[in-house]
N, C-alpha and C positions, 0 to 999 in steps of 0.2 A: 380195732384196726382204725378207726376214723384219729385216733390220738397218736397212733403209729404213724400215720402218713404226715399228721400234722407236725411230728418233731423229724422228719426228713424233710420236710419242703420249710421249715421256718429259718434255718440256715441261709438260705438262698433268697427267702424274702429279707431277711435280717439282713445280711449284707448289702443290697441295694438301697435299703429305708436308710440304713447308718452312713453309709455312702452319701444320700442326699440331705442329709441331715448335717454332715461336716461340710459338705460344700456349700449350705445356707449360712452354717456358721462363720466359713471364711468369705464368700462373697458379697454378703451383705457388710463387712468391715474393709472388702477392698475395693469394690466396686460401687459407683454412686446410687444413691437409692431409686433415683427414675431409671437407670439401666438395668437395677436389679428389678425391678418394675415389669420393665420390658421383654426382662428376660423370662419373669413368671408370666406374663401375656402370650409369649411363644410359646409355653405348654399348654397353655389354657387352649388355644387356636389349635396347635397341634394335636392336643388329644382328643378334642371336640370333632376333628376331621377325620382323625385315626379311628374313632370310634365310629363315625358311621360310614369310612370305606374299607377298613381292614379288618379292625378289630373282631369283627363277626367270623371273620373267618376261622378262629381258635377254638369258639363255640360249635360252628357248622362241621370243621374237621373231627372234633372229639367227637361230637354226636353221630356222624355219619360214618366215618372213615376206621373208627374202629378200636382197637390196643393191639398191642402183641407187635406180631408181623405186618408190616406198613407196603401197601402195593406202591410200586413206583407209578401207576396209572391215575391212583388216587390223588398222590402228591401233583403229578403235572397238571391234573384237572384243577386243580387248587391253584397252584402258582400262575396259571394264565387267567384266573378269574381275580389273583392278586394285583397281576400288573397292569390290568385294565382299570381295577378299580380305585388302584395307588395314581394313575395318571391322572383318574378324576380327579381323587383329593388333591392335587397338586395346584389342577386349576382352581378348586373352588377357595385355595388356600391365598392364592394370588389375589382373587377378587376380596376374600374377606382381610387381607391384610389392609389394604386401601380403605375398608371402612374402619378398622381398630384402630390402627395407628398410621392415619395418612400422611404424617408428617416426617415419619421413618419407613415407608411404606416398602420401598425397594427392599434394603437390610432385614426387614421384618418377614418380610417373603422367602428370602433365601433361606433365612434360619428354618421358618417353619415348613419349608418344601423339602429342605435335608432331612428336618426331623420326622418327617412321614415316609421316605424314602429308606432311612438306616432304619425306623422301628418296623417298616413292613418285613425287612430282613432276619431282623431279630425275632420276632413274633414268629416267623414262619418257622425258622429251626428252634427255636424252644417249645412250640407245639407239637413239631414231629417227636423231639425228643419225651414229651411228656406222653405222648400217644404210643412210643416204646415201651413205656414202664422204666426209663434210665434215670432213674432219679438221682444217682450221685452226679452221672454227666449233668441233669440239670442244672444241679447245685452249684456245681465246679463252673459251669458256663456263668451263672450268676453272679458268683463270687469275683471271676474275671472282668467281668463288665463294672461290678462296685469298683471296684481298684480302679480300672482306667476311667470312669467319670467322675473318680476324685483327682487321680493326677494329672489328667490333662487338661481339664477346666481350671485347675491352679495354676498351671505352668501358661496358661491363655490369659490368664486374669494377669497375672506379673509381665507379659509380654505385654498387653494392651488393656491396661486396668479401666478405661474410659469408654469399651465397646461391647454391648451385650451380645454382637453376633458374633465376634471372636470366641467368647465362652460358649454360646450356644454351640457353635461349629465343632469346637473341640469335645462338648459334650456328647454330641452324634457321631465325632469319630470313633467314641468309645465304644457306643452302642453298635457301631458296625462291623467293627473288630470282632466282637464278642459274636456278633449274629454270622461272621463269616466262618469263625473257630465253629460254631453250633452246626452248621450247615458240615462242615468237614466232618465232624462226629456223626451227624444223624444220617446223613443219605445213603454211605456205604453199606448200613444196617437196614437199607430196603430191601424188599425181593420184588422180581420181576412180576406183571400181573397186571391187568387192567383195572379200571377204577370200580369201588364198590359202590359208587353213588353215579347219577349222572347229573349235567348242568343244571337241567331243571329241577332235579331232588336238591342238590345245592342252593340253587337261588330261592328256592321254595322256603328253606330255614333261614337263609342270609338276607333275602329282601327286606323281611318284618323286623330283622333286628336294625338295618340300615334305617330305615323308617322309626324304628324307637330311638335310636341313636338322634335322629334331625329331631323328632319331637321333642327330646330332653334337654336339648339346647339350655332352655332355661333352668333347667333343675342343675347342669352340672355346670354352666359357665357365665349364665347372666349376668350374674353378682358381681364378677370381676371385669366384665366388660361395661356394663352400665357405671361401674364405679370411675371405671378408666372415664367416661364421657362425662360423668358429674363432677369429678375433681379431676386426678391426673396419673401418671403412671407412678409417683410417690406413694399414693392410697394404695395404688393396688401392690405395691412392695411390702406395705404393713401386713395388709389383710393376707396377703401369699404367704410371708413369712410366718406370721400364727398360726395360718391354714396348715402349713408342713410340719409344724411342731406339737399341733395337737391332733393330726391326721396319724401322722406316720407310726407311732405306738400300736394305736388301734388296728389301723391297715394291717399292719406287718403280722400281726396273729390272725385276724379274719380271713386274710388272703391265705396264709400256710394252710387253714383250717380247709379252705376250698381248694384249695390247688389240687390236692391228694383226694377228697371226698366228692366233688364233682364227677370225676370218671368212675368212681365206684357207685354214687349216688344214681348215674346211667345207667349201669350195669345191672344192678340189682331191678332196677325198674323193668329193664329188655328182659331179664331172666325171669324174676318174682314176680310182677306187677306192680301195681303202685300205690298196693298197700305198703307193701316191704321199703319203696322208695321212702314212701311220707313217713314210717317208722326213723328210719335213717336220717333224713331230713330233721326229724323230732330230736335225734341226738345232738346232730351239727347245731342247732339252734342250742340246745343245753350247755355243750362245750364253748360256742360264742358268747355266751352270757356268763359263764363261771369264769371265762379268761379276759374276756375284753371289759366287763364292769368294771371290777377293781381298776384296771388300766384308767380307762375313763376318769375315775372317781381320783386317782392320782393326778392326772393333769388338772384337773379343776383347782385341786386342794394345791398346788405346787406351781399354779399357772404363772404367778409373778416371780418365782424364784428362778423358773426354768427359762424364762423371756429374760431376765436380769443377768441370768448367767451367759446365756447364748446369743444374744441378740444387742447390738448397738443401741445407745438409748434414745436414738431418733426414733427406734422402732418401738418403744414399749407404751407410749401413751394407753391406749385402750385394751392391752392386752387380756388385763384380768376381765373384762368384759367378753373379749372375743374366744377366747380357750372353752368356757363351758357351752356356749353355743354351737361350738365347731364341734365339740367332742358330741354333743347330743345329735348332731347333724350325720356325722361321720358312721354313730352307734345307728342310727335308721336305716341309713343306706346300705350299710353292712347284713343287718339283720333282712333287709329288703331282697339285693342280690343275691346272697348266699345261702338263703333259706325258702323264700315263698317264690322268687322269681325260677329257683332252679327246679320248681316243680313245674313251671309253665314249660322250660326247656324240656324235661324230661316229657312231657307229652307231646311235644314236638306242635305246639301251639304259637308260635313265635309271634304272631299277628295281635296277640293278647297281650304281649308286652306293652304296644303302643298305649292300648288302656291303660297300661298301670302308668306309664310315664308321662303322658298330657295332663292328669292333672296337677302332677307335683311340680312340673314345669311352667305350667300356669301362675299358679300360686307363687313361685319364687319371682318371676319378673314382674306379677302385679304388686307383691313384698317390695320390690327392689325399687320401682319407680316411687312406691308410697316412702319408704323408711331411709332408702339411701341419701338422696338430698339432706335430709335434716341433721342424718345420724354415722354419713359416712361409712367408715369401716364396720363398726356396731349394726348400722342398716343392712349391712352386706350378709353379715353373719347370720340375723335374725332373717331375712328372706332365706338363706340357705336351709336353715334349720327348718324353718316353716314349711318348704317344698320338698323336702326329705322325709317329712315325719307323715305329709300327705301321701306321698309317693309308698311311703312302708304300708299305711291303713289300704290303699289302692291295691298294694300286691296281696295283702291278706285277703282281702274280698274277693279279688280275681282267682287267686291259686285255690280258694275253698270252692269254687264253682267245678274244677276239677278233680282235686281229693285234697279234701281235708289233713293238713298237720297236725297232728296232736301235740298238744302244748302241757308241757310239765310245767302248770303253775307252782305246784310248791318248789321245785328246783329255782326256777327264776325268781321267786320271793327270796330264797335261799340266797341267791347269787346278787342279788339287791342289797340284802341285809350286810353280805361281807362284804361288798364293796363302798358300802355307806361307813360301816365299820372301817376298812382301810383308808377311806377320804380323809374322815374325822382325826385318825391317828396321825394320819401325815400334816395335815393342818395344824394340830396341836404342837404335835413336834417343831415344825417350822416355826410356828410362831413364838414358841418357848425359848428360842435364840434371839428374839427383839431384831437389832440392827445390822446385825453379823453381817458378813460377805455371804451373798445368795449361794455360792458353793456349800458353803456348812449348810446352812438353813435345809439346801434341798437334799444334802446327803441325810442328814438327821430325819428330814421327812419322810425320804424316801425308802429309809432304814426302818424306820418305825411302821409306814403304811405296807411294806413289805413283810415284814415280822407278822402282824398282824393277820394279814390275807393270808400266809402260809400256816399260821397257826388254826386259822378257823377251817380253811380247807381240808388240813390234816386231821382235824377234830370231827368235822361234818361230812367227807368223803374218804375214811380210812384206805378202801379199798383200793381206791384208785390211786392213792396217795402211793400206797405201799407199790405197786406195781410199776410206779414211774422211778421210785426209788430203785426199784429191784432193776429195772432195764438199765438204770443210770450205772449202779454196781458193776452190769456185766459188761457194759461198755468198757468202764477204767481198766478192769480186769483185761480184758483183750488188747488195750492199748499198753 
């Protein structure tokens, strides 16, 4: 079931990540490095504020609103809360804009506030579709958003190549259009009826998540903001570009796994108890390791080739050091959020998440203050990795206080071995081509690493490999 849901949601996640990757390649070449850095800061501040005032709504609705037939009363209650919290977020964003980018605060505030409003609409629509178990509609909506978020910003860049604001507004317009389409698809399928929860229950689950987002500021955003303070937006651009390239492949797989896994885990917890949820999360942990470790190894082995192919020359300086640190940080973040923190969500003990986020946030800020001044972008990556590893350790400790999640140590060791072999094969194949163009080195390294991964996976996991092959064969026949 877990692998099936992953395959269902993977295209939706892949489309949006691929769109973001293509936009990165184009934008870094068409707009000034400083403008790209400001665009990256818009996303940073927008995501930080969004997580504090609206992102929690998705988790609260999925946890309390049920799935299948969704009552209009539940959605109306959630929409009212969303409107109020988004308004608060707008006020916070205006203040934050003056602190982060005082020299361009008006443009920056407009970009961030627009990001928040359209993000709230889109998140609400996607959450309702997910509650309704309408996987195909969800994937279609994400595909539409991915296309629009590539096309509209490119048009904006062509019209105004020296303005991050125009590019940001174009991206937000794409999100808004997709969100409105999503609402049109989702709302007619709701049913009349009262809310399945009260404001008190909703806030009892949501307020701790808001507190977690605030506490986790250092964990998720401090390194970029401090990089801007110590250096400039150009340094943020280099770090953000490397972060996007090293993060997207891992996050694509991890989010696809969790997108279908989280509702199922919650359902098993409610119907069968904590032990069933823990067993499910153990499987999810194993699948994360099996699929994400090799991807991280490929990113580390081919970092120079990837950046050389996709980024302009003035972005390449420290990329060989940034990719491994960012890959480690992203892996730690995904294991923390999609395995151990999920158990805390299942127990409806969101206040414990604050205990999870606080130590990592403190470590990230402390390391940022120590290592960013002498090491610039590499220092930011070090701070991020240190904070995320701390966050993972804390999440493991706190989740074990509730229900221990069984760890398949043999499976994890096997995944590490496959990943190491994959990375070594890719590195050797790429290096064997010497000074040829990055495209050919990347192609050789990716092919060698991919073949090693597929061969070892088929050898060590024959049953799962046959199941996937049979499913793909059946789909091809239907097509």
